[in-house]
C-alpha positions, 0 to 999 in steps of 0.5 A: 958181853958185858960191854955189849950188854951196858950198850944195850942197856944205855941204847934202850934206856936213851931210846925210850927217854927220848922218844917218850919226852919228845912224844909226851913232852906236854904231858909230862912238863909237871913231872920233869921241870927242866922241861919247862926251862928250855925252849921247844927246839932245845928240848927237841935237839936233847931228845934227838941227841939221846936217840942218836947216841943210843943208835951210835952205841949199837949200829957201828959194832953190830953192822961193823962200819966205822967201830970208832963211833960207838965209844964216841957215842958213849963220850956223847951220852956221858956228856949228856949226863955230865950236863944233866948233872950240872943242871940238877945240882944248879936246881937242887934237884938232889934225888935225880942224882943218883940214876944220872951218875949211874948212866954217866958211870955206865956210859964212861966204862962202855966208852973205856971198854970200846976204846981198849978194844978198839 
């Protein structure tokens, strides 16, 4: 139950994040500095990676096909968070680190729990 709740939270946050950033990237450029530092194709890749990771957290377990994909998706999200943390540290954007660390921890817990349950 707890693992499913964590996966639901992560899936919601990453689906919304990927979709909102992709759709409103021009309006968000002044609030999210990283949008100015990456090419449009890289921003698109990051947004779609977030959305696919979110789908990978929920769909395999819910529909019972290839359940190994769920912990792998959680590890993918953890990788995204590690890369985000490195970026924020390099740019000295320390205010963004707490949220990044929380989502990193949640994704690692989800991956660990699903690997145990698998």
